[in-house]
C-alpha angles and dihedrals in degrees: 000000000000095000088112090065093043089058089057090066098048094103115082114258097022095110092050096050092043092054092045089048091053090053093046092049097045091090087059087077093040105045101067096049092037091053092050091051091047096047097041090044094054104024101023095220128123089184091059090047091054093046093050091047089051091050093053094047094047089056090047089051094049098040099034099077091045091051089048091049089054088052090055089053103038107017133265100268096048091056105030100055096056089042094054091048090055092045094049092050089052091051093053090047090052091051092052091046091054094044095051098038097250119187119279096248091055093046093053091041094055091045089053091055090058088065093065095081126111122265108238093193090058092048093047095050090049089054093052091048092051094045098048103028109161096016099104098178094053092044091052090054091044092053090046088051089053090054090049091051089051091052093047086058091050092048098049100024098068090045091052092046092049094048093049094045096047099038099042119015135315095265098043094099093046092049093048092049091056093051094047092048092053094047095044095048093051090050091047092051090049088067094087096158093075097038112123113253118255115244107232130190118250126237094278092047091237106088131041125224089256093055096255116140126241093245091058091050097044127086130019125312086230088076086082110099091212093054091051091053090047093049091052091047092051090046090063092040091053089056088066092058095044094051094044097052099053094035091054091052092048092046092050091047090052090054091050096251105097094152090058090065090085091056091051092049089047089058089054091052093043091058090052092045093054094046090047092055091050093044091054090057092052118087104218121215128207131018123337087215087067095044095052096066090046091054091048091049091055091047092052093050093051095045090052087075094064098088088059096062121107105170139041096249090052091046090051091052094049093047091048088056092046090049090061088073096045103076096046089050093050095042091051093045095048091045089057090060090070090052093049103050136046116262093250090060098051096116091050093044093052088043092058091047091053089045091058091047094048094045086056092048088049094052091042092051092051092046092045092049091050091048093050092047099045110018103037138275097283100035092097092065089078091065108061097067090051091051092048090048089053090052089051091051092050092049091050095047092046097043093116091055092049092049095050113090120228120235108281095007118135117238122200112259111273094014116120136173110276093200116090117197128018120000113245113250118220110193 
């Protein structure tokens, strides 16, 4: 039954970079919760926690695609290692600023620096795309595996952050996340065998060594209409995750069980993890541009139940159900990146997709923190279904752009654009 996943690891070096990627991404599930515990433990403000989270993610969104573009030009390791060193230093400076009551401008400045690190998920997906270009079944399973790895981080990461923050001191989880991120990123970058090749210009400056033309390599990947639609869709989808995380913590705190928030969030991630495993075994037919709105429709319907919850067990059950739609949505969306951009812009294309997602998480975290602080602990639960519905609307309106292949992009065999006539332009 799991032969689909075994085929993913046929190429030499894939196991090593996947394990290193899991370690490097583990702080992804820790940092958000760990930062909330640290900030509310020392400054007692959910609004500040949301604002700082938004600041970090805005920097990630702005800098992420540029860092990914540098990786396309110079290689992943040469860019990622210096970036993670800068990001880790910023995180430790933020911790010290909070602990010793530093001024607000310095606090937000150090938080911003933490957003300058590399995105391991982007780098990992680019590696799979380069290794298995043209093998659609293996790539589908590889992207599903990526979603599962993400959700493992979101299941165990919040638990680890909560245990460290409550058993030791408020910043213990945040400090541990920084150390693990640094170590994991260095180990990931050491796996040079699976690193995507760098497209270089030929002697005449017109053709690369891989035969790609200069026009295909030049300019931003965001020039692709399909990628712009996808970024906007993921922007709204990210809002769901940002609102949910901080609202769950505030809701649990209101009920007197703040530490249980990590268990509730783990149920959300567990639902996504299980559906991701199942989705990777399924061999989808038809266009991904058609599947994405269907996934978003299911997500919207399940999230609409959130305002009805009144206890943590009920909230955990509803979020588990909602999580079942998360992995298929993310696998489909990230798979569309490869269809929307040329192969030599994969790092940048995935970087823009993650940018849209993180900008949404940023806005959602700020909005959720404000709602918890000023409207009540459960008020934020009215927002996720609306954000998911907006993502669905964007995907439907931009369906032509998603279905139109970019120059040099690889389409699955038998899949064609379903949009006759001009491609819709999403500015």
